[in-house]
PDB file of N, CA, C and O in Angstrom:
ATOM      1  N   MET A   1     -13.900 -36.043  16.890  1.00  0.00           N
ATOM      2  CA  MET A   1     -14.321 -35.090  15.881  1.00  0.00           C
ATOM      3  C   MET A   1     -14.204 -33.659  16.404  1.00  0.00           C
ATOM      4  O   MET A   1     -13.681 -32.782  15.716  1.00  0.00           O
ATOM      5  N   ARG A   2     -14.695 -33.424  17.632  1.00  0.00           N
ATOM      6  CA  ARG A   2     -14.599 -32.089  18.205  1.00  0.00           C
ATOM      7  C   ARG A   2     -13.148 -31.687  18.412  1.00  0.00           C
ATOM      8  O   ARG A   2     -12.785 -30.527  18.220  1.00  0.00           O
ATOM      9  N   ALA A   3     -12.327 -32.641  18.800  1.00  0.00           N
ATOM     10  CA  ALA A   3     -10.908 -32.336  19.048  1.00  0.00           C
ATOM     11  C   ALA A   3     -10.247 -31.840  17.770  1.00  0.00           C
ATOM     12  O   ALA A   3      -9.442 -30.911  17.814  1.00  0.00           O
ATOM     13  N   ARG A   4     -10.571 -32.440  16.640  1.00  0.00           N
ATOM     14  CA  ARG A   4     -10.009 -32.005  15.357  1.00  0.00           C
ATOM     15  C   ARG A   4     -10.476 -30.593  15.008  1.00  0.00           C
ATOM     16  O   ARG A   4      -9.685 -29.755  14.573  1.00  0.00           O
ATOM     17  N   ALA A   5     -11.757 -30.344  15.203  1.00  0.00           N
ATOM     18  CA  ALA A   5     -12.308 -29.021  14.887  1.00  0.00           C
ATOM     19  C   ALA A   5     -11.663 -27.948  15.760  1.00  0.00           C
ATOM     20  O   ALA A   5     -11.318 -26.873  15.269  1.00  0.00           O
ATOM     21  N   VAL A   6     -11.501 -28.232  17.035  1.00  0.00           N
ATOM     22  CA  VAL A   6     -10.882 -27.275  17.948  1.00  0.00           C
ATOM     23  C   VAL A   6      -9.422 -27.060  17.565  1.00  0.00           C
ATOM     24  O   VAL A   6      -8.934 -25.930  17.575  1.00  0.00           O
ATOM     25  N   ALA A   7      -8.729 -28.142  17.230  1.00  0.00           N
ATOM     26  CA  ALA A   7      -7.326 -28.028  16.829  1.00  0.00           C
ATOM     27  C   ALA A   7      -7.184 -27.178  15.565  1.00  0.00           C
ATOM     28  O   ALA A   7      -6.265 -26.365  15.464  1.00  0.00           O
ATOM     29  N   LEU A   8      -8.084 -27.361  14.612  1.00  0.00           N
ATOM     30  CA  LEU A   8      -8.041 -26.563  13.391  1.00  0.00           C
ATOM     31  C   LEU A   8      -8.325 -25.095  13.676  1.00  0.00           C
ATOM     32  O   LEU A   8      -7.679 -24.217  13.103  1.00  0.00           O
ATOM     33  N   LEU A   9      -9.279 -24.821  14.550  1.00  0.00           N
ATOM     34  CA  LEU A   9      -9.582 -23.443  14.905  1.00  0.00           C
ATOM     35  C   LEU A   9      -8.406 -22.784  15.614  1.00  0.00           C
ATOM     36  O   LEU A   9      -8.107 -21.616  15.363  1.00  0.00           O
ATOM     37  N   ILE A  10      -7.743 -23.512  16.488  1.00  0.00           N
ATOM     38  CA  ILE A  10      -6.577 -22.961  17.187  1.00  0.00           C
ATOM     39  C   ILE A  10      -5.449 -22.694  16.199  1.00  0.00           C
ATOM     40  O   ILE A  10      -4.789 -21.658  16.275  1.00  0.00           O
ATOM     41  N   ALA A  11      -5.224 -23.619  15.277  1.00  0.00           N
ATOM     42  CA  ALA A  11      -4.177 -23.427  14.269  1.00  0.00           C
ATOM     43  C   ALA A  11      -4.494 -22.227  13.382  1.00  0.00           C
ATOM     44  O   ALA A  11      -3.602 -21.440  13.066  1.00  0.00           O
ATOM     45  N   ALA A  12      -5.742 -22.082  12.980  1.00  0.00           N
ATOM     46  CA  ALA A  12      -6.133 -20.947  12.137  1.00  0.00           C
ATOM     47  C   ALA A  12      -5.967 -19.632  12.898  1.00  0.00           C
ATOM     48  O   ALA A  12      -5.501 -18.642  12.335  1.00  0.00           O
ATOM     49  N   ALA A  13      -6.343 -19.622  14.162  1.00  0.00           N
ATOM     50  CA  ALA A  13      -6.189 -18.413  14.967  1.00  0.00           C
ATOM     51  C   ALA A  13      -4.719 -18.056  15.138  1.00  0.00           C
ATOM     52  O   ALA A  13      -4.355 -16.881  15.098  1.00  0.00           O
ATOM     53  N   ALA A  14      -3.886 -19.049  15.325  1.00  0.00           N
ATOM     54  CA  ALA A  14      -2.450 -18.799  15.488  1.00  0.00           C
ATOM     55  C   ALA A  14      -1.854 -18.237  14.207  1.00  0.00           C
ATOM     56  O   ALA A  14      -1.049 -17.307  14.250  1.00  0.00           O
ATOM     57  N   LEU A  15      -2.241 -18.792  13.076  1.00  0.00           N
ATOM     58  CA  LEU A  15      -1.730 -18.292  11.801  1.00  0.00           C
ATOM     59  C   LEU A  15      -2.223 -16.883  11.527  1.00  0.00           C
ATOM     60  O   LEU A  15      -1.460 -16.045  11.046  1.00  0.00           O
ATOM     61  N   THR A  16      -3.467 -16.613  11.820  1.00  0.00           N
ATOM     62  CA  THR A  16      -4.020 -15.280  11.616  1.00  0.00           C
ATOM     63  C   THR A  16      -3.339 -14.272  12.522  1.00  0.00           C
ATOM     64  O   THR A  16      -3.073 -13.145  12.106  1.00  0.00           O
ATOM     65  N   GLY A  17      -3.061 -14.654  13.726  1.00  0.00           N
ATOM     66  CA  GLY A  17      -2.403 -13.769  14.676  1.00  0.00           C
ATOM     67  C   GLY A  17      -0.980 -13.437  14.279  1.00  0.00           C
ATOM     68  O   GLY A  17      -0.461 -12.393  14.674  1.00  0.00           O
ATOM     69  N   CYS A  18      -0.342 -14.291  13.516  1.00  0.00           N
ATOM     70  CA  CYS A  18       1.038 -14.074  13.086  1.00  0.00           C
ATOM     71  C   CYS A  18       1.130 -13.115  11.908  1.00  0.00           C
ATOM     72  O   CYS A  18       2.175 -12.510  11.668  1.00  0.00           O
ATOM     73  N   ALA A  19       0.050 -12.984  11.192  1.00  0.00           N
ATOM     74  CA  ALA A  19       0.065 -12.121  10.007  1.00  0.00           C
ATOM     75  C   ALA A  19       0.124 -10.655  10.421  1.00  0.00           C
ATOM     76  O   ALA A  19      -0.502 -10.240  11.396  1.00  0.00           O
ATOM     77  N   GLN A  20       0.884  -9.893   9.663  1.00  0.00           N
ATOM     78  CA  GLN A  20       0.992  -8.453   9.930  1.00  0.00           C
ATOM     79  C   GLN A  20      -0.257  -7.764   9.369  1.00  0.00           C
ATOM     80  O   GLN A  20      -0.645  -8.031   8.232  1.00  0.00           O
ATOM     81  N   PRO A  21      -0.883  -6.888  10.143  1.00  0.00           N
ATOM     82  CA  PRO A  21      -2.091  -6.208   9.656  1.00  0.00           C
ATOM     83  C   PRO A  21      -1.796  -5.366   8.410  1.00  0.00           C
ATOM     84  O   PRO A  21      -0.702  -4.823   8.263  1.00  0.00           O
ATOM     85  N   GLN A  22      -2.787  -5.265   7.519  1.00  0.00           N
ATOM     86  CA  GLN A  22      -2.637  -4.500   6.280  1.00  0.00           C
ATOM     87  C   GLN A  22      -2.272  -3.047   6.554  1.00  0.00           C
ATOM     88  O   GLN A  22      -1.533  -2.438   5.780  1.00  0.00           O
ATOM     89  N   GLU A  23      -2.779  -2.490   7.639  1.00  0.00           N
ATOM     90  CA  GLU A  23      -2.483  -1.092   7.958  1.00  0.00           C
ATOM     91  C   GLU A  23      -0.978  -0.898   8.211  1.00  0.00           C
ATOM     92  O   GLU A  23      -0.382   0.074   7.747  1.00  0.00           O
ATOM     93  N   GLU A  24      -0.382  -1.831   8.947  1.00  0.00           N
ATOM     94  CA  GLU A  24       1.064  -1.744   9.214  1.00  0.00           C
ATOM     95  C   GLU A  24       1.863  -1.924   7.930  1.00  0.00           C
ATOM     96  O   GLU A  24       2.847  -1.222   7.697  1.00  0.00           O
ATOM     97  N   ILE A  25       1.436  -2.863   7.105  1.00  0.00           N
ATOM     98  CA  ILE A  25       2.121  -3.089   5.831  1.00  0.00           C
ATOM     99  C   ILE A  25       2.023  -1.839   4.961  1.00  0.00           C
ATOM    100  O   ILE A  25       3.003  -1.439   4.333  1.00  0.00           O
ATOM    101  N   ALA A  26       0.841  -1.222   4.925  1.00  0.00           N
ATOM    102  CA  ALA A  26       0.640  -0.009   4.125  1.00  0.00           C
ATOM    103  C   ALA A  26       1.527   1.127   4.622  1.00  0.00           C
ATOM    104  O   ALA A  26       2.098   1.863   3.818  1.00  0.00           O
ATOM    105  N   GLU A  27       1.647   1.276   5.942  1.00  0.00           N
ATOM    106  CA  GLU A  27       2.499   2.334   6.492  1.00  0.00           C
ATOM    107  C   GLU A  27       3.964   2.111   6.122  1.00  0.00           C
ATOM    108  O   GLU A  27       4.657   3.049   5.728  1.00  0.00           O
ATOM    109  N   GLU A  28       4.433   0.873   6.249  1.00  0.00           N
ATOM    110  CA  GLU A  28       5.823   0.558   5.894  1.00  0.00           C
ATOM    111  C   GLU A  28       6.060   0.754   4.401  1.00  0.00           C
ATOM    112  O   GLU A  28       7.098   1.275   3.992  1.00  0.00           O
ATOM    113  N   CYS A  29       5.095   0.335   3.594  1.00  0.00           N
ATOM    114  CA  CYS A  29       5.200   0.485   2.143  1.00  0.00           C
ATOM    115  C   CYS A  29       5.233   1.964   1.759  1.00  0.00           C
ATOM    116  O   CYS A  29       6.073   2.382   0.962  1.00  0.00           O
ATOM    117  N   ALA A  30       4.327   2.747   2.322  1.00  0.00           N
ATOM    118  CA  ALA A  30       4.278   4.177   2.007  1.00  0.00           C
ATOM    119  C   ALA A  30       5.576   4.870   2.414  1.00  0.00           C
ATOM    120  O   ALA A  30       6.075   5.738   1.698  1.00  0.00           O
ATOM    121  N   ALA A  31       6.112   4.484   3.560  1.00  0.00           N
ATOM    122  CA  ALA A  31       7.381   5.072   4.008  1.00  0.00           C
ATOM    123  C   ALA A  31       8.504   4.731   3.034  1.00  0.00           C
ATOM    124  O   ALA A  31       9.321   5.588   2.697  1.00  0.00           O
ATOM    125  N   LYS A  32       8.542   3.490   2.585  1.00  0.00           N
ATOM    126  CA  LYS A  32       9.582   3.065   1.638  1.00  0.00           C
ATOM    127  C   LYS A  32       9.438   3.803   0.307  1.00  0.00           C
ATOM    128  O   LYS A  32      10.418   4.328  -0.221  1.00  0.00           O
ATOM    129  N   VAL A  33       8.224   3.843  -0.232  1.00  0.00           N
ATOM    130  CA  VAL A  33       7.985   4.502  -1.524  1.00  0.00           C
ATOM    131  C   VAL A  33       8.311   5.989  -1.432  1.00  0.00           C
ATOM    132  O   VAL A  33       8.859   6.560  -2.374  1.00  0.00           O
ATOM    133  N   SER A  34       7.980   6.619  -0.311  1.00  0.00           N
ATOM    134  CA  SER A  34       8.245   8.053  -0.173  1.00  0.00           C
ATOM    135  C   SER A  34       9.736   8.363  -0.094  1.00  0.00           C
ATOM    136  O   SER A  34      10.148   9.480  -0.406  1.00  0.00           O
ATOM    137  N   GLN A  35      10.548   7.393   0.319  1.00  0.00           N
ATOM    138  CA  GLN A  35      11.988   7.604   0.451  1.00  0.00           C
ATOM    139  C   GLN A  35      12.780   7.204  -0.795  1.00  0.00           C
ATOM    140  O   GLN A  35      13.972   7.496  -0.894  1.00  0.00           O
ATOM    141  N   MET A  36      12.126   6.542  -1.734  1.00  0.00           N
ATOM    142  CA  MET A  36      12.832   6.051  -2.919  1.00  0.00           C
ATOM    143  C   MET A  36      13.201   7.201  -3.856  1.00  0.00           C
ATOM    144  O   MET A  36      12.394   8.096  -4.105  1.00  0.00           O
ATOM    145  N   LYS A  37      14.437   7.163  -4.373  1.00  0.00           N
ATOM    146  CA  LYS A  37      14.850   8.177  -5.347  1.00  0.00           C
ATOM    147  C   LYS A  37      14.163   7.945  -6.681  1.00  0.00           C
ATOM    148  O   LYS A  37      13.826   8.902  -7.377  1.00  0.00           O
ATOM    149  N   LYS A  38      13.952   6.698  -7.043  1.00  0.00           N
ATOM    150  CA  LYS A  38      13.231   6.343  -8.266  1.00  0.00           C
ATOM    151  C   LYS A  38      12.045   5.462  -7.876  1.00  0.00           C
ATOM    152  O   LYS A  38      12.121   4.236  -7.967  1.00  0.00           O
ATOM    153  N   PRO A  39      10.943   6.094  -7.438  1.00  0.00           N
ATOM    154  CA  PRO A  39       9.776   5.291  -7.032  1.00  0.00           C
ATOM    155  C   PRO A  39       9.104   4.659  -8.243  1.00  0.00           C
ATOM    156  O   PRO A  39       9.298   5.116  -9.369  1.00  0.00           O
ATOM    157  N   PRO A  40       8.317   3.615  -8.018  1.00  0.00           N
ATOM    158  CA  PRO A  40       7.575   3.021  -9.127  1.00  0.00           C
ATOM    159  C   PRO A  40       6.638   4.048  -9.751  1.00  0.00           C
ATOM    160  O   PRO A  40       5.991   4.818  -9.041  1.00  0.00           O
ATOM    161  N   LYS A  41       6.567   4.060 -11.061  1.00  0.00           N
ATOM    162  CA  LYS A  41       5.655   4.976 -11.766  1.00  0.00           C
ATOM    163  C   LYS A  41       4.345   4.273 -12.117  1.00  0.00           C
ATOM    164  O   LYS A  41       3.287   4.900 -12.174  1.00  0.00           O
ATOM    165  N   HIS A  42       4.430   2.973 -12.349  1.00  0.00           N
ATOM    166  CA  HIS A  42       3.264   2.183 -12.737  1.00  0.00           C
ATOM    167  C   HIS A  42       3.097   1.051 -11.725  1.00  0.00           C
ATOM    168  O   HIS A  42       3.891   0.111 -11.693  1.00  0.00           O
ATOM    169  N   ALA A  43       2.067   1.154 -10.911  1.00  0.00           N
ATOM    170  CA  ALA A  43       1.877   0.230  -9.795  1.00  0.00           C
ATOM    171  C   ALA A  43       1.770  -1.225 -10.236  1.00  0.00           C
ATOM    172  O   ALA A  43       2.245  -2.121  -9.540  1.00  0.00           O
ATOM    173  N   MET A  44       1.156  -1.461 -11.374  1.00  0.00           N
ATOM    174  CA  MET A  44       0.913  -2.842 -11.755  1.00  0.00           C
ATOM    175  C   MET A  44       2.018  -3.450 -12.615  1.00  0.00           C
ATOM    176  O   MET A  44       2.049  -4.669 -12.784  1.00  0.00           O
ATOM    177  N   SER A  45       2.921  -2.645 -13.162  1.00  0.00           N
ATOM    178  CA  SER A  45       3.949  -3.221 -14.021  1.00  0.00           C
ATOM    179  C   SER A  45       5.365  -3.088 -13.455  1.00  0.00           C
ATOM    180  O   SER A  45       6.219  -3.927 -13.739  1.00  0.00           O
ATOM    181  N   ASP A  46       5.623  -2.055 -12.664  1.00  0.00           N
ATOM    182  CA  ASP A  46       6.949  -1.905 -12.071  1.00  0.00           C
ATOM    183  C   ASP A  46       7.086  -2.847 -10.877  1.00  0.00           C
ATOM    184  O   ASP A  46       6.101  -3.146 -10.202  1.00  0.00           O
ATOM    185  N   PRO A  47       8.315  -3.317 -10.615  1.00  0.00           N
ATOM    186  CA  PRO A  47       8.501  -4.198  -9.456  1.00  0.00           C
ATOM    187  C   PRO A  47       8.171  -3.480  -8.145  1.00  0.00           C
ATOM    188  O   PRO A  47       8.443  -2.290  -7.988  1.00  0.00           O
ATOM    189  N   ARG A  48       7.586  -4.218  -7.221  1.00  0.00           N
ATOM    190  CA  ARG A  48       7.244  -3.666  -5.903  1.00  0.00           C
ATOM    191  C   ARG A  48       8.445  -3.750  -4.975  1.00  0.00           C
ATOM    192  O   ARG A  48       9.212  -4.711  -5.037  1.00  0.00           O
ATOM    193  N   PRO A  49       8.616  -2.747  -4.113  1.00  0.00           N
ATOM    194  CA  PRO A  49       9.619  -2.874  -3.057  1.00  0.00           C
ATOM    195  C   PRO A  49       9.230  -4.027  -2.124  1.00  0.00           C
ATOM    196  O   PRO A  49       8.050  -4.357  -2.006  1.00  0.00           O
ATOM    197  N   ALA A  50      10.195  -4.625  -1.479  1.00  0.00           N
ATOM    198  CA  ALA A  50       9.938  -5.765  -0.591  1.00  0.00           C
ATOM    199  C   ALA A  50       8.919  -5.421   0.489  1.00  0.00           C
ATOM    200  O   ALA A  50       8.117  -6.272   0.874  1.00  0.00           O
ATOM    201  N   GLU A  51       8.941  -4.186   0.982  1.00  0.00           N
ATOM    202  CA  GLU A  51       8.006  -3.766   2.027  1.00  0.00           C
ATOM    203  C   GLU A  51       6.561  -3.763   1.552  1.00  0.00           C
ATOM    204  O   GLU A  51       5.640  -3.734   2.369  1.00  0.00           O
ATOM    205  N   CYS A  52       6.355  -3.793   0.247  1.00  0.00           N
ATOM    206  CA  CYS A  52       5.007  -3.694  -0.323  1.00  0.00           C
ATOM    207  C   CYS A  52       4.487  -5.026  -0.862  1.00  0.00           C
ATOM    208  O   CYS A  52       3.355  -5.094  -1.341  1.00  0.00           O
ATOM    209  N   GLU A  53       5.283  -6.068  -0.793  1.00  0.00           N
ATOM    210  CA  GLU A  53       4.894  -7.348  -1.389  1.00  0.00           C
ATOM    211  C   GLU A  53       3.582  -7.904  -0.844  1.00  0.00           C
ATOM    212  O   GLU A  53       2.784  -8.452  -1.604  1.00  0.00           O
ATOM    213  N   ASP A  54       3.348  -7.773   0.456  1.00  0.00           N
ATOM    214  CA  ASP A  54       2.148  -8.357   1.063  1.00  0.00           C
ATOM    215  C   ASP A  54       0.953  -7.418   1.092  1.00  0.00           C
ATOM    216  O   ASP A  54      -0.092  -7.755   1.650  1.00  0.00           O
ATOM    217  N   LEU A  55       1.100  -6.252   0.498  1.00  0.00           N
ATOM    218  CA  LEU A  55       0.014  -5.273   0.481  1.00  0.00           C
ATOM    219  C   LEU A  55      -0.936  -5.577  -0.673  1.00  0.00           C
ATOM    220  O   LEU A  55      -0.497  -5.973  -1.752  1.00  0.00           O
ATOM    221  N   ASN A  56      -2.236  -5.394  -0.449  1.00  0.00           N
ATOM    222  CA  ASN A  56      -3.197  -5.665  -1.528  1.00  0.00           C
ATOM    223  C   ASN A  56      -3.007  -4.644  -2.656  1.00  0.00           C
ATOM    224  O   ASN A  56      -2.504  -3.542  -2.436  1.00  0.00           O
ATOM    225  N   ASP A  57      -3.415  -5.030  -3.853  1.00  0.00           N
ATOM    226  CA  ASP A  57      -3.189  -4.209  -5.046  1.00  0.00           C
ATOM    227  C   ASP A  57      -3.828  -2.826  -4.951  1.00  0.00           C
ATOM    228  O   ASP A  57      -3.218  -1.832  -5.347  1.00  0.00           O
ATOM    229  N   GLU A  58      -5.038  -2.756  -4.434  1.00  0.00           N
ATOM    230  CA  GLU A  58      -5.752  -1.471  -4.370  1.00  0.00           C
ATOM    231  C   GLU A  58      -4.987  -0.453  -3.515  1.00  0.00           C
ATOM    232  O   GLU A  58      -4.816   0.697  -3.920  1.00  0.00           O
ATOM    233  N   ASP A  59      -4.536  -0.876  -2.349  1.00  0.00           N
ATOM    234  CA  ASP A  59      -3.793   0.038  -1.476  1.00  0.00           C
ATOM    235  C   ASP A  59      -2.453   0.419  -2.086  1.00  0.00           C
ATOM    236  O   ASP A  59      -2.009   1.560  -1.960  1.00  0.00           O
ATOM    237  N   TYR A  60      -1.810  -0.535  -2.746  1.00  0.00           N
ATOM    238  CA  TYR A  60      -0.522  -0.250  -3.378  1.00  0.00           C
ATOM    239  C   TYR A  60      -0.670   0.783  -4.498  1.00  0.00           C
ATOM    240  O   TYR A  60       0.168   1.675  -4.631  1.00  0.00           O
ATOM    241  N   VAL A  61      -1.719   0.666  -5.293  1.00  0.00           N
ATOM    242  CA  VAL A  61      -1.970   1.633  -6.372  1.00  0.00           C
ATOM    243  C   VAL A  61      -2.158   3.030  -5.786  1.00  0.00           C
ATOM    244  O   VAL A  61      -1.652   4.006  -6.341  1.00  0.00           O
ATOM    245  N   VAL A  62      -2.879   3.135  -4.676  1.00  0.00           N
ATOM    246  CA  VAL A  62      -3.090   4.443  -4.040  1.00  0.00           C
ATOM    247  C   VAL A  62      -1.755   5.030  -3.589  1.00  0.00           C
ATOM    248  O   VAL A  62      -1.504   6.218  -3.792  1.00  0.00           O
ATOM    249  N   ILE A  63      -0.907   4.222  -2.988  1.00  0.00           N
ATOM    250  CA  ILE A  63       0.394   4.707  -2.501  1.00  0.00           C
ATOM    251  C   ILE A  63       1.263   5.181  -3.659  1.00  0.00           C
ATOM    252  O   ILE A  63       1.860   6.254  -3.582  1.00  0.00           O
ATOM    253  N   VAL A  64       1.341   4.404  -4.718  1.00  0.00           N
ATOM    254  CA  VAL A  64       2.175   4.763  -5.873  1.00  0.00           C
ATOM    255  C   VAL A  64       1.608   6.007  -6.561  1.00  0.00           C
ATOM    256  O   VAL A  64       2.369   6.897  -6.941  1.00  0.00           O
ATOM    257  N   THR A  65       0.295   6.081  -6.724  1.00  0.00           N
ATOM    258  CA  THR A  65      -0.330   7.244  -7.354  1.00  0.00           C
ATOM    259  C   THR A  65      -0.097   8.496  -6.525  1.00  0.00           C
ATOM    260  O   THR A  65       0.219   9.556  -7.065  1.00  0.00           O
ATOM    261  N   HIS A  66      -0.250   8.376  -5.230  1.00  0.00           N
ATOM    262  CA  HIS A  66      -0.026   9.526  -4.348  1.00  0.00           C
ATOM    263  C   HIS A  66       1.405  10.012  -4.477  1.00  0.00           C
ATOM    264  O   HIS A  66       1.637  11.219  -4.545  1.00  0.00           O
ATOM    265  N   ARG A  67       2.371   9.101  -4.511  1.00  0.00           N
ATOM    266  CA  ARG A  67       3.779   9.507  -4.630  1.00  0.00           C
ATOM    267  C   ARG A  67       4.031  10.168  -5.984  1.00  0.00           C
ATOM    268  O   ARG A  67       4.727  11.180  -6.067  1.00  0.00           O
ATOM    269  N   ALA A  68       3.469   9.599  -7.029  1.00  0.00           N
ATOM    270  CA  ALA A  68       3.693  10.149  -8.367  1.00  0.00           C
ATOM    271  C   ALA A  68       3.149  11.568  -8.471  1.00  0.00           C
ATOM    272  O   ALA A  68       3.811  12.450  -9.018  1.00  0.00           O
ATOM    273  N   TYR A  69       1.958  11.787  -7.956  1.00  0.00           N
ATOM    274  CA  TYR A  69       1.359  13.112  -8.037  1.00  0.00           C
ATOM    275  C   TYR A  69       1.856  14.051  -6.947  1.00  0.00           C
ATOM    276  O   TYR A  69       1.830  15.268  -7.129  1.00  0.00           O
ATOM    277  N   ASN A  70       2.306  13.515  -5.827  1.00  0.00           N
ATOM    278  CA  ASN A  70       2.724  14.363  -4.721  1.00  0.00           C
ATOM    279  C   ASN A  70       4.000  15.127  -5.050  1.00  0.00           C
ATOM    280  O   ASN A  70       4.267  16.165  -4.444  1.00  0.00           O
ATOM    281  N   ASP A  71       4.793  14.633  -5.996  1.00  0.00           N
ATOM    282  CA  ASP A  71       5.970  15.382  -6.429  1.00  0.00           C
ATOM    283  C   ASP A  71       5.567  16.734  -6.999  1.00  0.00           C
ATOM    284  O   ASP A  71       6.365  17.671  -6.999  1.00  0.00           O
ATOM    285  N   GLU A  72       4.343  16.841  -7.482  1.00  0.00           N
ATOM    286  CA  GLU A  72       3.811  18.089  -8.026  1.00  0.00           C
ATOM    287  C   GLU A  72       2.925  18.807  -7.007  1.00  0.00           C
ATOM    288  O   GLU A  72       2.247  19.774  -7.353  1.00  0.00           O
ATOM    289  N   ASP A  73       2.923  18.347  -5.768  1.00  0.00           N
ATOM    290  CA  ASP A  73       2.076  18.895  -4.705  1.00  0.00           C
ATOM    291  C   ASP A  73       0.600  18.900  -5.089  1.00  0.00           C
ATOM    292  O   ASP A  73      -0.116  19.868  -4.831  1.00  0.00           O
ATOM    293  N   ILE A  74       0.158  17.821  -5.702  1.00  0.00           N
ATOM    294  CA  ILE A  74      -1.231  17.691  -6.133  1.00  0.00           C
ATOM    295  C   ILE A  74      -2.159  17.480  -4.938  1.00  0.00           C
ATOM    296  O   ILE A  74      -3.290  17.965  -4.942  1.00  0.00           O
ATOM    297  N   PHE A  75      -1.688  16.757  -3.910  1.00  0.00           N
ATOM    298  CA  PHE A  75      -2.507  16.471  -2.731  1.00  0.00           C
ATOM    299  C   PHE A  75      -2.111  17.390  -1.580  1.00  0.00           C
ATOM    300  O   PHE A  75      -0.930  17.667  -1.370  1.00  0.00           O
ATOM    301  N   ASP A  76      -3.116  17.860  -0.837  1.00  0.00           N
ATOM    302  CA  ASP A  76      -2.808  18.622   0.372  1.00  0.00           C
ATOM    303  C   ASP A  76      -2.739  17.655   1.555  1.00  0.00           C
ATOM    304  O   ASP A  76      -2.799  16.440   1.364  1.00  0.00           O
ATOM    305  N   GLU A  77      -2.614  18.181   2.772  1.00  0.00           N
ATOM    306  CA  GLU A  77      -2.469  17.341   3.962  1.00  0.00           C
ATOM    307  C   GLU A  77      -3.674  16.432   4.206  1.00  0.00           C
ATOM    308  O   GLU A  77      -3.517  15.343   4.757  1.00  0.00           O
ATOM    309  N   GLU A  78      -4.869  16.860   3.806  1.00  0.00           N
ATOM    310  CA  GLU A  78      -6.065  16.038   3.985  1.00  0.00           C
ATOM    311  C   GLU A  78      -6.294  15.083   2.827  1.00  0.00           C
ATOM    312  O   GLU A  78      -7.253  14.312   2.851  1.00  0.00           O
ATOM    313  N   GLY A  79      -5.438  15.117   1.816  1.00  0.00           N
ATOM    314  CA  GLY A  79      -5.597  14.246   0.666  1.00  0.00           C
ATOM    315  C   GLY A  79      -6.503  14.804  -0.405  1.00  0.00           C
ATOM    316  O   GLY A  79      -6.891  14.084  -1.325  1.00  0.00           O
ATOM    317  N   VAL A  80      -6.850  16.080  -0.303  1.00  0.00           N
ATOM    318  CA  VAL A  80      -7.715  16.721  -1.297  1.00  0.00           C
ATOM    319  C   VAL A  80      -6.870  17.076  -2.516  1.00  0.00           C
ATOM    320  O   VAL A  80      -5.741  17.552  -2.391  1.00  0.00           O
ATOM    321  N   VAL A  81      -7.434  16.836  -3.694  1.00  0.00           N
ATOM    322  CA  VAL A  81      -6.728  17.048  -4.950  1.00  0.00           C
ATOM    323  C   VAL A  81      -6.960  18.465  -5.463  1.00  0.00           C
ATOM    324  O   VAL A  81      -8.082  18.970  -5.437  1.00  0.00           O
ATOM    325  N   ASP A  82      -5.885  19.102  -5.930  1.00  0.00           N
ATOM    326  CA  ASP A  82      -5.966  20.413  -6.567  1.00  0.00           C
ATOM    327  C   ASP A  82      -6.161  20.165  -8.067  1.00  0.00           C
ATOM    328  O   ASP A  82      -5.212  19.815  -8.768  1.00  0.00           O
ATOM    329  N   GLN A  83      -7.394  20.349  -8.557  1.00  0.00           N
ATOM    330  CA  GLN A  83      -7.726  20.015  -9.940  1.00  0.00           C
ATOM    331  C   GLN A  83      -6.916  20.824 -10.942  1.00  0.00           C
ATOM    332  O   GLN A  83      -6.576  20.305 -12.006  1.00  0.00           O
ATOM    333  N   GLU A  84      -6.600  22.057 -10.642  1.00  0.00           N
ATOM    334  CA  GLU A  84      -5.804  22.876 -11.563  1.00  0.00           C
ATOM    335  C   GLU A  84      -4.421  22.267 -11.787  1.00  0.00           C
ATOM    336  O   GLU A  84      -3.916  22.267 -12.910  1.00  0.00           O
ATOM    337  N   LYS A  85      -3.819  21.755 -10.736  1.00  0.00           N
ATOM    338  CA  LYS A  85      -2.505  21.123 -10.865  1.00  0.00           C
ATOM    339  C   LYS A  85      -2.600  19.819 -11.653  1.00  0.00           C
ATOM    340  O   LYS A  85      -1.695  19.483 -12.417  1.00  0.00           O
ATOM    341  N   ILE A  86      -3.691  19.092 -11.465  1.00  0.00           N
ATOM    342  CA  ILE A  86      -3.907  17.857 -12.240  1.00  0.00           C
ATOM    343  C   ILE A  86      -3.994  18.198 -13.720  1.00  0.00           C
ATOM    344  O   ILE A  86      -3.396  17.519 -14.554  1.00  0.00           O
ATOM    345  N   ASP A  87      -4.738  19.247 -14.046  1.00  0.00           N
ATOM    346  CA  ASP A  87      -4.891  19.647 -15.441  1.00  0.00           C
ATOM    347  C   ASP A  87      -3.538  20.008 -16.062  1.00  0.00           C
ATOM    348  O   ASP A  87      -3.290  19.700 -17.227  1.00  0.00           O
ATOM    349  N   LYS A  88      -2.671  20.655 -15.293  1.00  0.00           N
ATOM    350  CA  LYS A  88      -1.340  21.021 -15.797  1.00  0.00           C
ATOM    351  C   LYS A  88      -0.484  19.789 -16.044  1.00  0.00           C
ATOM    352  O   LYS A  88       0.269  19.738 -17.016  1.00  0.00           O
ATOM    353  N   VAL A  89      -0.597  18.789 -15.162  1.00  0.00           N
ATOM    354  CA  VAL A  89       0.172  17.550 -15.328  1.00  0.00           C
ATOM    355  C   VAL A  89      -0.286  16.819 -16.580  1.00  0.00           C
ATOM    356  O   VAL A  89       0.532  16.250 -17.302  1.00  0.00           O
ATOM    357  N   ASP A  90      -1.595  16.830 -16.844  1.00  0.00           N
ATOM    358  CA  ASP A  90      -2.153  16.114 -17.989  1.00  0.00           C
ATOM    359  C   ASP A  90      -1.849  16.791 -19.323  1.00  0.00           C
ATOM    360  O   ASP A  90      -2.036  16.170 -20.369  1.00  0.00           O
ATOM    361  N   GLU A  91      -1.386  18.047 -19.322  1.00  0.00           N
ATOM    362  CA  GLU A  91      -1.148  18.764 -20.576  1.00  0.00           C
ATOM    363  C   GLU A  91       0.054  18.241 -21.306  1.00  0.00           C
ATOM    364  O   GLU A  91       0.388  18.740 -22.380  1.00  0.00           O
TER     365      GLU A  91
END
């Protein structure tokens, strides 16, 4: 019984260790989206680039939103939003 439990724990640890961390996936995804000539406009309906397939939905939405608004220089280097520019985009 213990041998099975230990074997399962080792297998789970090995599988977990093989997975790429979300931070690395997010960096690769953001790099890909930032280089695209026609980036996704709608995170949940447009097809995802292959680099973004394993990224969770919340992080992917942030990356796509940042790219969409960053074309208008809405975000500064710290990620702070310029509300006046947002208002102009919404007009």
